[in-house]
Biopython code that builds the backbone (N, CA, C, O; Angstrom):
import numpy as np
from Bio.PDB.StructureBuilder import StructureBuilder

atoms = [
    (1, "MET", "N", (0.800, -1.238, 0.093)),
    (1, "MET", "CA", (0.047, -0.013, -0.141)),
    (1, "MET", "C", (0.926, 1.114, -0.093)),
    (1, "MET", "O", (0.829, 1.994, -0.949)),
    (2, "THR", "N", (1.878, 1.181, 0.934)),
    (2, "THR", "CA", (2.566, 2.343, 0.829)),
    (2, "THR", "C", (3.936, 2.355, -0.096)),
    (2, "THR", "O", (4.669, 1.405, -0.369)),
    (3, "GLU", "N", (4.029, 3.566, -0.440)),
    (3, "GLU", "CA", (5.548, 3.704, -1.224)),
    (3, "GLU", "C", (6.422, 3.891, -0.142)),
    (3, "GLU", "O", (7.431, 3.195, -0.033)),
    (4, "SER", "N", (6.116, 4.808, 0.711)),
    (4, "SER", "CA", (6.979, 5.211, 1.945)),
    (4, "SER", "C", (6.579, 5.389, 3.329)),
    (4, "SER", "O", (5.583, 6.091, 3.507)),
    (5, "GLU", "N", (7.143, 4.904, 4.320)),
    (5, "GLU", "CA", (6.448, 5.403, 5.571)),
    (5, "GLU", "C", (7.532, 5.583, 6.617)),
    (5, "GLU", "O", (8.532, 4.890, 6.803)),
    (6, "SER", "N", (7.106, 6.682, 7.267)),
    (6, "SER", "CA", (8.178, 7.449, 8.030)),
    (6, "SER", "C", (7.359, 7.819, 9.324)),
    (6, "SER", "O", (6.152, 7.602, 9.432)),
    (7, "VAL", "N", (8.083, 8.355, 10.219)),
    (7, "VAL", "CA", (7.628, 8.832, 11.499)),
    (7, "VAL", "C", (7.634, 10.230, 11.691)),
    (7, "VAL", "O", (8.758, 10.729, 11.646)),
    (8, "ALA", "N", (6.459, 11.192, 11.943)),
    (8, "ALA", "CA", (6.468, 12.453, 11.799)),
    (8, "ALA", "C", (6.808, 12.556, 13.669)),
    (8, "ALA", "O", (5.994, 12.076, 14.458)),
    (9, "PRO", "N", (7.862, 13.114, 14.063)),
    (9, "PRO", "CA", (8.255, 13.005, 15.441)),
    (9, "PRO", "C", (7.646, 14.058, 16.049)),
    (9, "PRO", "O", (7.296, 13.909, 17.220)),
    (10, "ASP", "N", (7.459, 15.020, 15.534)),
    (10, "ASP", "CA", (6.586, 16.383, 16.216)),
    (10, "ASP", "C", (5.258, 15.961, 17.012)),
    (10, "ASP", "O", (4.949, 16.414, 18.114)),
    (11, "ILE", "N", (4.588, 15.103, 16.342)),
    (11, "ILE", "CA", (3.372, 14.530, 16.940)),
    (11, "ILE", "C", (3.142, 13.232, 17.110)),
    (11, "ILE", "O", (2.077, 12.769, 17.517)),
    (12, "GLY", "N", (4.519, 12.345, 16.685)),
    (12, "GLY", "CA", (4.467, 11.157, 17.199)),
    (12, "GLY", "C", (3.471, 10.379, 16.492)),
    (12, "GLY", "O", (2.723, 9.618, 17.107)),
    (13, "ALA", "N", (3.410, 10.543, 15.083)),
    (13, "ALA", "CA", (2.581, 9.857, 14.105)),
    (13, "ALA", "C", (3.336, 9.484, 12.784)),
    (13, "ALA", "O", (4.044, 10.233, 12.110)),
    (14, "THR", "N", (3.044, 8.205, 12.562)),
    (14, "THR", "CA", (3.545, 7.642, 11.415)),
    (14, "THR", "C", (2.982, 8.076, 9.886)),
    (14, "THR", "O", (1.791, 7.992, 9.586)),
    (15, "GLU", "N", (3.909, 8.498, 9.075)),
    (15, "GLU", "CA", (3.409, 9.057, 7.850)),
    (15, "GLU", "C", (3.171, 7.835, 6.797)),
    (15, "GLU", "O", (3.833, 6.798, 6.805)),
    (16, "ILE", "N", (2.330, 8.073, 6.077)),
    (16, "ILE", "CA", (2.191, 6.916, 5.224)),
    (16, "ILE", "C", (1.669, 7.568, 3.884)),
    (16, "ILE", "O", (0.711, 8.341, 3.853)),
    (17, "THR", "N", (2.500, 7.122, 2.626)),
    (17, "THR", "CA", (2.144, 7.410, 1.472)),
    (17, "THR", "C", (1.049, 6.530, 0.972)),
    (17, "THR", "O", (1.156, 5.344, 1.281)),
    (18, "LEU", "N", (-0.089, 6.919, 0.185)),
    (18, "LEU", "CA", (-1.306, 6.259, -0.182)),
    (18, "LEU", "C", (-0.641, 5.918, -1.607)),
    (18, "LEU", "O", (0.218, 6.521, -2.251)),
    (19, "SER", "N", (-1.327, 4.769, -1.858)),
    (19, "SER", "CA", (-1.065, 4.264, -3.574)),
    (19, "SER", "C", (-1.778, 5.237, -4.441)),
    (19, "SER", "O", (-2.678, 6.022, -4.145)),
    (20, "SER", "N", (-1.205, 5.026, -5.534)),
    (20, "SER", "CA", (-1.727, 6.040, -6.650)),
    (20, "SER", "C", (-3.359, 5.427, -7.041)),
    (20, "SER", "O", (-4.278, 6.208, -7.287)),
    (21, "VAL", "N", (-3.496, 4.260, -7.049)),
    (21, "VAL", "CA", (-4.825, 3.838, -7.347)),
    (21, "VAL", "C", (-5.511, 3.207, -5.973)),
    (21, "VAL", "O", (-5.201, 2.165, -5.396)),
    (22, "LEU", "N", (-6.547, 4.178, -5.632)),
    (22, "LEU", "CA", (-7.521, 3.250, -4.466)),
    (22, "LEU", "C", (-8.878, 3.244, -4.997)),
    (22, "LEU", "O", (-9.755, 4.093, -5.158)),
    (23, "ASP", "N", (-8.725, 1.754, -5.256)),
    (23, "ASP", "CA", (-10.021, 1.137, -5.895)),
    (23, "ASP", "C", (-10.476, 0.059, -5.029)),
    (23, "ASP", "O", (-9.994, -0.115, -3.910)),
    (24, "PHE", "N", (-11.534, -0.779, -5.600)),
    (24, "PHE", "CA", (-11.775, -2.129, -5.022)),
    (24, "PHE", "C", (-10.802, -2.856, -4.631)),
    (24, "PHE", "O", (-10.640, -3.133, -3.443)),
    (25, "SER", "N", (-10.097, -3.224, -5.489)),
    (25, "SER", "CA", (-8.997, -3.984, -5.314)),
    (25, "SER", "C", (-7.905, -3.727, -4.398)),
    (25, "SER", "O", (-7.247, -4.626, -3.874)),
    (26, "SER", "N", (-7.710, -2.419, -4.202)),
    (26, "SER", "CA", (-6.674, -2.043, -3.004)),
    (26, "SER", "C", (-7.262, -1.799, -1.798)),
    (26, "SER", "O", (-6.569, -1.466, -0.836)),
    (27, "SER", "N", (-8.498, -1.924, -1.715)),
    (27, "SER", "CA", (-9.299, -1.617, -0.253)),
    (27, "SER", "C", (-9.074, -2.493, 0.827)),
    (27, "SER", "O", (-9.177, -2.079, 1.981)),
    (28, "GLY", "N", (-8.748, -3.776, 0.548)),
    (28, "GLY", "CA", (-8.234, -4.506, 1.727)),
    (28, "GLY", "C", (-6.636, -4.271, 1.990)),
    (28, "GLY", "O", (-6.199, -4.453, 3.126)),
    (29, "GLU", "N", (-6.052, -3.998, 1.275)),
    (29, "GLU", "CA", (-4.604, -3.768, 1.713)),
    (29, "GLU", "C", (-4.539, -2.352, 2.318)),
    (29, "GLU", "O", (-3.715, -2.143, 3.207)),
    (30, "LEU", "N", (-5.313, -1.415, 1.917)),
    (30, "LEU", "CA", (-5.386, -0.210, 2.698)),
    (30, "LEU", "C", (-5.788, -0.411, 4.175)),
    (30, "LEU", "O", (-5.123, 0.014, 5.120)),
    (31, "PHE", "N", (-7.180, -1.242, 4.299)),
    (31, "PHE", "CA", (-7.566, -1.542, 5.853)),
    (31, "PHE", "C", (-6.628, -2.227, 6.657)),
    (31, "PHE", "O", (-6.491, -1.871, 7.827)),
    (32, "SER", "N", (-5.896, -3.252, 6.151)),
    (32, "SER", "CA", (-4.868, -4.086, 6.495)),
    (32, "SER", "C", (-3.514, -2.914, 7.042)),
    (32, "SER", "O", (-2.889, -2.929, 8.102)),
    (33, "GLU", "N", (-3.414, -2.130, 6.066)),
    (33, "GLU", "CA", (-2.118, -1.092, 6.549)),
    (33, "GLU", "C", (-2.549, -0.041, 7.650)),
    (33, "GLU", "O", (-1.763, 0.389, 8.493)),
    (34, "LEU", "N", (-3.980, 0.357, 7.551)),
    (34, "LEU", "CA", (-4.371, 1.131, 8.712)),
    (34, "LEU", "C", (-4.481, 0.264, 10.169)),
    (34, "LEU", "O", (-4.094, 0.632, 11.278)),
    (35, "ARG", "N", (-5.154, -1.041, 9.783)),
    (35, "ARG", "CA", (-5.075, -1.711, 11.001)),
    (35, "ARG", "C", (-3.856, -1.802, 11.681)),
    (35, "ARG", "O", (-3.828, -1.511, 12.877)),
    (36, "ASP", "N", (-2.803, -2.176, 11.074)),
    (36, "ASP", "CA", (-1.492, -2.343, 11.602)),
    (36, "ASP", "C", (-1.144, -0.966, 12.448)),
    (36, "ASP", "O", (-0.233, -1.027, 13.274)),
    (37, "HIS", "N", (-1.679, -0.037, 12.302)),
    (37, "HIS", "CA", (-1.335, 1.477, 12.785)),
    (37, "HIS", "C", (-2.382, 1.777, 14.152)),
    (37, "HIS", "O", (-2.256, 2.787, 14.844)),
    (38, "VAL", "N", (-3.142, 1.006, 14.337)),
    (38, "VAL", "CA", (-4.314, 1.206, 15.271)),
    (38, "VAL", "C", (-3.953, 1.856, 16.580)),
    (38, "VAL", "O", (-3.124, 1.116, 17.111)),
    (39, "GLY", "N", (-4.183, 2.852, 17.309)),
    (39, "GLY", "CA", (-3.662, 3.307, 18.311)),
    (39, "GLY", "C", (-2.482, 4.111, 18.303)),
    (39, "GLY", "O", (-1.976, 4.403, 19.387)),
    (40, "ASN", "N", (-1.962, 4.518, 17.217)),
    (40, "ASN", "CA", (-1.001, 5.307, 16.980)),
    (40, "ASN", "C", (-1.277, 6.203, 15.935)),
    (40, "ASN", "O", (-1.890, 5.839, 14.931)),
    (41, "GLY", "N", (-0.798, 7.551, 16.126)),
    (41, "GLY", "CA", (-1.023, 8.722, 15.061)),
    (41, "GLY", "C", (-0.735, 8.305, 13.806)),
    (41, "GLY", "O", (0.268, 7.616, 13.621)),
    (42, "VAL", "N", (-1.644, 8.693, 12.671)),
    (42, "VAL", "CA", (-1.300, 8.196, 11.313)),
    (42, "VAL", "C", (-1.529, 9.740, 10.627)),
    (42, "VAL", "O", (-2.372, 10.575, 10.956)),
    (43, "ILE", "N", (-0.572, 9.830, 9.645)),
    (43, "ILE", "CA", (-0.727, 11.045, 8.491)),
    (43, "ILE", "C", (-0.599, 10.108, 7.163)),
    (43, "ILE", "O", (0.298, 9.341, 6.811)),
    (44, "LEU", "N", (-1.653, 10.409, 6.651)),
    (44, "LEU", "CA", (-1.595, 10.083, 5.070)),
    (44, "LEU", "C", (-1.160, 11.013, 4.066)),
    (44, "LEU", "O", (-1.556, 12.177, 4.004)),
    (45, "ASP", "N", (-0.495, 10.580, 3.429)),
    (45, "ASP", "CA", (-0.228, 11.412, 2.228)),
    (45, "ASP", "C", (-0.916, 11.174, 1.004)),
    (45, "ASP", "O", (-0.512, 10.165, 0.426)),
    (46, "GLY", "N", (-1.919, 11.851, 0.377)),
    (46, "GLY", "CA", (-2.643, 11.634, -0.703)),
    (46, "GLY", "C", (-2.213, 12.253, -1.836)),
    (46, "GLY", "O", (-2.962, 12.190, -2.811)),
    (47, "SER", "N", (-1.098, 12.885, -1.942)),
    (47, "SER", "CA", (-0.378, 13.679, -3.179)),
    (47, "SER", "C", (-0.506, 12.824, -4.412)),
    (47, "SER", "O", (-1.016, 13.254, -5.446)),
    (48, "GLY", "N", (-0.011, 11.554, -4.274)),
    (48, "GLY", "CA", (-0.097, 10.918, -5.397)),
    (48, "GLY", "C", (-1.231, 10.035, -5.928)),
    (48, "GLY", "O", (-1.144, 9.147, -6.776)),
    (49, "VAL", "N", (-2.193, 10.411, -5.335)),
    (49, "VAL", "CA", (-3.589, 9.610, -5.692)),
    (49, "VAL", "C", (-3.876, 9.904, -7.106)),
    (49, "VAL", "O", (-3.844, 11.098, -7.404)),
    (50, "ARG", "N", (-4.148, 9.060, -8.036)),
    (50, "ARG", "CA", (-4.843, 9.483, -9.425)),
    (50, "ARG", "C", (-6.244, 9.019, -9.431)),
    (50, "ARG", "O", (-7.068, 9.484, -10.219)),
    (51, "HIS", "N", (-6.535, 8.073, -8.529)),
    (51, "HIS", "CA", (-7.964, 7.374, -8.413)),
    (51, "HIS", "C", (-8.218, 7.081, -7.082)),
    (51, "HIS", "O", (-7.478, 6.461, -6.319)),
    (52, "LEU", "N", (-9.605, 7.694, -6.780)),
    (52, "LEU", "CA", (-9.948, 7.350, -5.458)),
    (52, "LEU", "C", (-11.461, 6.921, -5.574)),
    (52, "LEU", "O", (-12.369, 7.675, -5.923)),
    (53, "GLY", "N", (-11.599, 5.520, -5.210)),
    (53, "GLY", "CA", (-12.939, 4.978, -5.332)),
    (53, "GLY", "C", (-13.764, 4.631, -3.982)),
    (53, "GLY", "O", (-13.170, 4.573, -2.905)),
    (54, "ALA", "N", (-15.016, 4.425, -4.072)),
    (54, "ALA", "CA", (-15.925, 4.336, -2.851)),
    (54, "ALA", "C", (-15.366, 3.306, -1.923)),
    (54, "ALA", "O", (-15.289, 3.543, -0.718)),
    (55, "PRO", "N", (-15.001, 2.257, -2.401)),
    (55, "PRO", "CA", (-14.613, 1.228, -1.214)),
    (55, "PRO", "C", (-13.215, 1.892, -0.221)),
    (55, "PRO", "O", (-13.062, 1.637, 0.974)),
    (56, "CYS", "N", (-12.588, 2.496, -0.788)),
    (56, "CYS", "CA", (-11.450, 2.886, -0.001)),
    (56, "CYS", "C", (-11.926, 4.399, 0.396)),
    (56, "CYS", "O", (-11.196, 4.921, 1.239)),
    (57, "VAL", "N", (-12.797, 5.031, 0.031)),
    (57, "VAL", "CA", (-13.346, 6.190, 0.853)),
    (57, "VAL", "C", (-13.997, 5.698, 2.026)),
    (57, "VAL", "O", (-13.859, 6.321, 3.079)),
    (58, "GLN", "N", (-14.858, 4.410, 1.967)),
    (58, "GLN", "CA", (-15.257, 3.904, 3.232)),
    (58, "GLN", "C", (-14.109, 3.588, 4.039)),
    (58, "GLN", "O", (-13.970, 4.285, 5.045)),
    (59, "VAL", "N", (-13.377, 2.818, 3.853)),
    (59, "VAL", "CA", (-12.092, 2.378, 4.745)),
    (59, "VAL", "C", (-11.490, 3.704, 5.348)),
    (59, "VAL", "O", (-11.290, 3.697, 6.563)),
    (60, "LEU", "N", (-11.199, 4.772, 4.679)),
    (60, "LEU", "CA", (-10.751, 5.889, 5.109)),
    (60, "LEU", "C", (-11.536, 6.767, 5.931)),
    (60, "LEU", "O", (-10.935, 7.464, 6.748)),
    (61, "MET", "N", (-13.123, 6.860, 5.816)),
    (61, "MET", "CA", (-13.663, 7.477, 6.525)),
    (61, "MET", "C", (-14.094, 6.540, 8.053)),
    (61, "MET", "O", (-14.470, 7.134, 9.063)),
    (62, "ALA", "N", (-13.992, 5.399, 8.008)),
    (62, "ALA", "CA", (-13.933, 4.525, 9.256)),
    (62, "ALA", "C", (-12.941, 4.603, 10.020)),
    (62, "ALA", "O", (-13.026, 4.673, 11.246)),
    (63, "ALA", "N", (-11.892, 4.598, 9.366)),
    (63, "ALA", "CA", (-10.432, 4.716, 10.050)),
    (63, "ALA", "C", (-10.360, 6.240, 10.836)),
    (63, "ALA", "O", (-9.976, 6.463, 11.984)),
    (64, "ALA", "N", (-10.773, 7.030, 9.998)),
    (64, "ALA", "CA", (-10.636, 8.661, 10.749)),
    (64, "ALA", "C", (-11.723, 8.664, 11.862)),
    (64, "ALA", "O", (-11.437, 9.151, 12.956)),
    (65, "ARG", "N", (-12.772, 8.220, 11.667)),
    (65, "ARG", "CA", (-13.713, 8.184, 12.816)),
    (65, "ARG", "C", (-13.377, 7.295, 14.009)),
    (65, "ARG", "O", (-13.853, 7.537, 15.118)),
    (66, "ALA", "N", (-12.525, 6.223, 13.778)),
    (66, "ALA", "CA", (-11.922, 5.339, 14.859)),
    (66, "ALA", "C", (-10.857, 6.066, 15.722)),
    (66, "ALA", "O", (-10.799, 6.122, 16.951)),
    (67, "TRP", "N", (-9.951, 6.659, 14.708)),
    (67, "TRP", "CA", (-8.732, 7.515, 15.135)),
    (67, "TRP", "C", (-9.664, 8.485, 16.112)),
    (67, "TRP", "O", (-9.558, 8.336, 17.330)),
    (68, "GLU", "N", (-10.415, 9.302, 15.672)),
    (68, "GLU", "CA", (-10.898, 10.380, 16.385)),
    (68, "GLU", "C", (-11.554, 10.152, 17.676)),
    (68, "GLU", "O", (-11.559, 10.922, 18.636)),
    (69, "SER", "N", (-12.163, 8.881, 17.574)),
    (69, "SER", "CA", (-13.027, 8.423, 18.867)),
    (69, "SER", "C", (-12.193, 8.061, 20.009)),
    (69, "SER", "O", (-12.612, 7.937, 21.160)),
    (70, "GLU", "N", (-10.762, 7.870, 19.552)),
    (70, "GLU", "CA", (-9.594, 7.183, 20.450)),
    (70, "GLU", "C", (-8.713, 8.503, 20.897)),
    (70, "GLU", "O", (-7.833, 8.435, 21.755)),
    (71, "GLY", "N", (-9.092, 9.791, 20.154)),
    (71, "GLY", "CA", (-8.292, 10.649, 20.739)),
    (71, "GLY", "C", (-6.780, 10.774, 19.792)),
    (71, "GLY", "O", (-6.038, 11.748, 19.923)),
    (72, "VAL", "N", (-6.511, 9.748, 18.939)),
    (72, "VAL", "CA", (-5.375, 9.769, 18.213)),
    (72, "VAL", "C", (-5.428, 10.532, 17.026)),
    (72, "VAL", "O", (-6.403, 10.517, 16.274)),
    (73, "PRO", "N", (-4.314, 11.260, 16.819)),
    (73, "PRO", "CA", (-4.054, 12.095, 15.631)),
    (73, "PRO", "C", (-4.205, 11.099, 14.321)),
    (73, "PRO", "O", (-3.591, 10.032, 14.277)),
    (74, "PHE", "N", (-5.084, 11.545, 13.251)),
    (74, "PHE", "CA", (-5.254, 10.988, 11.929)),
    (74, "PHE", "C", (-5.291, 12.143, 11.221)),
    (74, "PHE", "O", (-5.900, 13.148, 11.588)),
    (75, "ALA", "N", (-4.571, 12.026, 10.070)),
    (75, "ALA", "CA", (-4.841, 13.183, 9.128)),
    (75, "ALA", "C", (-4.476, 12.790, 7.630)),
    (75, "ALA", "O", (-3.503, 12.075, 7.390)),
    (76, "ILE", "N", (-5.323, 13.305, 6.615)),
    (76, "ILE", "CA", (-5.045, 13.041, 5.138)),
    (76, "ILE", "C", (-4.374, 14.558, 5.155)),
    (76, "ILE", "O", (-4.899, 15.560, 5.641)),
    (77, "ASP", "N", (-3.178, 14.484, 4.552)),
    (77, "ASP", "CA", (-2.637, 15.555, 4.140)),
    (77, "ASP", "C", (-2.133, 15.410, 2.722)),
    (77, "ASP", "O", (-2.031, 14.308, 2.183)),
    (78, "GLN", "N", (-1.797, 16.632, 2.090)),
    (78, "GLN", "CA", (-1.337, 16.921, 0.564)),
    (78, "GLN", "C", (-2.409, 15.952, -0.229)),
    (78, "GLN", "O", (-2.012, 14.970, -0.856)),
    (79, "ARG", "N", (-3.439, 16.219, -0.170)),
    (79, "ARG", "CA", (-4.632, 15.437, -1.077)),
    (79, "ARG", "C", (-4.463, 15.976, -2.795)),
    (79, "ARG", "O", (-4.716, 17.131, -3.137)),
    (80, "SER", "N", (-4.128, 15.208, -3.473)),
    (80, "SER", "CA", (-4.146, 15.478, -4.982)),
    (80, "SER", "C", (-5.362, 15.829, -5.434)),
    (80, "SER", "O", (-6.322, 15.539, -4.719)),
    (81, "GLU", "N", (-5.556, 16.400, -6.485)),
    (81, "GLU", "CA", (-6.791, 16.926, -7.300)),
    (81, "GLU", "C", (-7.574, 15.772, -7.459)),
    (81, "GLU", "O", (-8.729, 16.073, -7.158)),
    (82, "ALA", "N", (-7.486, 14.480, -7.822)),
    (82, "ALA", "CA", (-8.030, 13.252, -8.198)),
    (82, "ALA", "C", (-8.456, 12.805, -6.910)),
    (82, "ALA", "O", (-9.549, 12.238, -6.882)),
    (83, "PHE", "N", (-7.814, 12.940, -5.810)),
    (83, "PHE", "CA", (-8.168, 12.393, -4.547)),
    (83, "PHE", "C", (-9.590, 13.347, -4.138)),
    (83, "PHE", "O", (-10.650, 12.838, -3.773)),
    (84, "VAL", "N", (-9.345, 14.861, -4.290)),
    (84, "VAL", "CA", (-10.487, 15.636, -4.122)),
    (84, "VAL", "C", (-11.633, 15.368, -4.787)),
    (84, "VAL", "O", (-12.761, 15.278, -4.302)),
    (85, "LEU", "N", (-11.266, 15.231, -6.042)),
    (85, "LEU", "CA", (-12.236, 14.896, -7.097)),
    (85, "LEU", "C", (-13.201, 13.607, -6.915)),
    (85, "LEU", "O", (-14.404, 13.552, -7.170)),
    (86, "GLY", "N", (-12.311, 12.520, -6.375)),
    (86, "GLY", "CA", (-12.994, 11.361, -6.124)),
    (86, "GLY", "C", (-14.049, 11.507, -4.907)),
    (86, "GLY", "O", (-15.148, 10.954, -4.951)),
    (87, "LEU", "N", (-13.644, 12.259, -3.875)),
    (87, "LEU", "CA", (-14.366, 12.845, -2.559)),
    (87, "LEU", "C", (-15.581, 13.191, -3.226)),
    (87, "LEU", "O", (-16.595, 12.503, -3.111)),
    (88, "GLU", "N", (-15.510, 14.457, -4.073)),
    (88, "GLU", "CA", (-16.702, 15.207, -4.715)),
    (88, "GLU", "C", (-17.762, 14.300, -5.420)),
    (88, "GLU", "O", (-18.973, 14.473, -5.282)),
    (89, "ARG", "N", (-17.260, 13.419, -6.111)),
    (89, "ARG", "CA", (-17.959, 12.301, -6.998)),
    (89, "ARG", "C", (-19.018, 11.541, -6.239)),
    (89, "ARG", "O", (-20.105, 11.164, -6.676)),
    (90, "MET", "N", (-18.465, 11.361, -4.897)),
    (90, "MET", "CA", (-19.615, 10.791, -3.963)),
    (90, "MET", "C", (-20.506, 11.715, -3.248)),
    (90, "MET", "O", (-21.390, 11.307, -2.494)),
    (91, "GLY", "N", (-20.269, 13.008, -3.490)),
    (91, "GLY", "CA", (-21.250, 14.119, -2.511)),
    (91, "GLY", "C", (-20.290, 14.342, -1.232)),
    (91, "GLY", "O", (-20.827, 14.855, -0.250)),
    (92, "ILE", "N", (-19.215, 14.080, -1.165)),
    (92, "ILE", "CA", (-18.402, 14.448, -0.009)),
    (92, "ILE", "C", (-17.347, 15.762, -0.212)),
    (92, "ILE", "O", (-16.478, 15.670, -1.079)),
    (93, "GLY", "N", (-17.424, 16.665, 0.398)),
    (93, "GLY", "CA", (-16.583, 17.714, 0.116)),
    (93, "GLY", "C", (-15.273, 17.406, 0.945)),
    (93, "GLY", "O", (-15.281, 16.550, 1.830)),
    (94, "ALA", "N", (-14.079, 18.183, 0.604)),
    (94, "ALA", "CA", (-12.754, 17.697, 0.925)),
    (94, "ALA", "C", (-12.751, 18.034, 2.465)),
    (94, "ALA", "O", (-11.894, 17.390, 3.069)),
    (95, "ASP", "N", (-13.523, 18.910, 3.271)),
    (95, "ASP", "CA", (-13.403, 19.117, 4.228)),
    (95, "ASP", "C", (-14.277, 18.357, 5.368)),
    (95, "ASP", "O", (-14.216, 18.624, 6.569)),
    (96, "GLU", "N", (-15.166, 17.284, 4.729)),
    (96, "GLU", "CA", (-16.245, 16.795, 5.351)),
    (96, "GLU", "C", (-15.566, 15.358, 5.683)),
    (96, "GLU", "O", (-16.174, 14.570, 6.408)),
    (97, "LEU", "N", (-14.363, 15.047, 5.171)),
    (97, "LEU", "CA", (-13.772, 13.590, 5.522)),
    (97, "LEU", "C", (-13.245, 13.996, 6.822)),
    (97, "LEU", "O", (-12.794, 15.103, 7.118)),
    (98, "PRO", "N", (-13.363, 12.905, 7.600)),
    (98, "PRO", "CA", (-12.756, 13.355, 9.267)),
    (98, "PRO", "C", (-11.270, 12.916, 8.823)),
    (98, "PRO", "O", (-10.904, 12.143, 7.937)),
    (99, "GLY", "N", (-10.582, 13.643, 9.708)),
    (99, "GLY", "CA", (-9.141, 13.767, 9.510)),
    (99, "GLY", "C", (-8.671, 14.827, 8.722)),
    (99, "GLY", "O", (-7.467, 14.806, 8.464)),
    (100, "SER", "N", (-9.324, 15.717, 8.297)),
    (100, "SER", "CA", (-9.027, 16.933, 7.245)),
    (100, "SER", "C", (-8.893, 18.178, 8.167)),
    (100, "SER", "O", (-8.996, 19.318, 7.713)),
    (101, "GLY", "N", (-8.649, 17.905, 9.535)),
    (101, "GLY", "CA", (-8.685, 19.038, 10.454)),
    (101, "GLY", "C", (-7.141, 19.197, 10.619)),
    (101, "GLY", "O", (-6.325, 18.850, 9.765)),
    (102, "SER", "N", (-6.849, 19.754, 11.797)),
    (102, "SER", "CA", (-5.465, 19.868, 12.363)),
    (102, "SER", "C", (-4.748, 18.614, 12.584)),
    (102, "SER", "O", (-5.320, 17.740, 13.235)),
    (103, "VAL", "N", (-3.592, 18.412, 12.136)),
    (103, "VAL", "CA", (-2.778, 17.219, 12.471)),
    (103, "VAL", "C", (-2.305, 17.238, 13.782)),
    (103, "VAL", "O", (-2.080, 16.156, 14.323)),
    (104, "ALA", "N", (-2.070, 18.509, 14.524)),
    (104, "ALA", "CA", (-1.750, 18.614, 16.003)),
    (104, "ALA", "C", (-2.727, 17.874, 16.979)),
    (104, "ALA", "O", (-2.372, 17.142, 17.903)),
    (105, "ASP", "N", (-3.933, 18.162, 16.649)),
    (105, "ASP", "CA", (-4.824, 17.733, 17.713)),
    (105, "ASP", "C", (-6.293, 17.708, 16.886)),
    (105, "ASP", "O", (-7.038, 18.688, 16.921)),
    (106, "PRO", "N", (-6.657, 16.386, 16.079)),
    (106, "PRO", "CA", (-7.846, 16.374, 15.086)),
    (106, "PRO", "C", (-9.148, 16.490, 15.829)),
    (106, "PRO", "O", (-10.193, 17.032, 15.470)),
    (107, "VAL", "N", (-8.826, 15.805, 17.045)),
    (107, "VAL", "CA", (-10.418, 16.072, 17.943)),
    (107, "VAL", "C", (-10.829, 17.316, 18.384)),
    (107, "VAL", "O", (-11.980, 17.700, 18.173)),
    (108, "SER", "N", (-9.946, 18.047, 19.025)),
    (108, "SER", "CA", (-10.184, 19.266, 19.155)),
    (108, "SER", "C", (-10.192, 20.542, 18.173)),
    (108, "SER", "O", (-10.815, 21.603, 18.217)),
    (109, "GLY", "N", (-9.319, 20.053, 17.334)),
    (109, "GLY", "CA", (-9.136, 21.159, 16.051)),
    (109, "GLY", "C", (-7.983, 21.948, 16.281)),
    (109, "GLY", "O", (-7.446, 22.631, 15.409)),
    (110, "ALA", "N", (-7.536, 21.837, 17.666)),
    (110, "ALA", "CA", (-6.371, 23.113, 17.983)),
    (110, "ALA", "C", (-5.292, 22.818, 17.179)),
    (110, "ALA", "O", (-5.120, 21.707, 16.676)),
    (111, "VAL", "N", (-4.535, 23.792, 17.031)),
    (111, "VAL", "CA", (-3.129, 23.813, 16.308)),
    (111, "VAL", "C", (-2.255, 23.771, 17.274)),
    (111, "VAL", "O", (-1.051, 23.775, 17.017)),
]
sb = StructureBuilder()
sb.init_structure("model")
sb.init_model(0)
sb.init_chain("A")
sb.init_seg("    ")
for serial, (resi, resn, name, xyz) in enumerate(atoms, 1):
    if name == "N":
        sb.init_residue(resn, " ", resi, " ")
    sb.init_atom(name, np.array(xyz, "f"), 0.0, 1.0, " ", f" {name:<3s}", serial, name[0])
structure = sb.get_structure()
């Protein structure tokens, strides 16, 4: 799933680069990748996404809500135009996807 994975030390979150194609066939892999990081902060880099399909949007929304309910940092950073367009095609504004707030504290929104 990831092209690269690193730790963002300033907030103790793992930075994960999303695959360029996030469709049905990659949704299981995305789920597994995120499940491996449950309980730890995550920053997803969406800058290289060329296609975003509904199954992966469902995985991302569920993960974002789970992280937020635990008070653990979760963010989707550097969203490509295709990422944003994929959300919009499903009637989801880029700012409506959980995890679009502050990386420092996504629960309260404080920077």
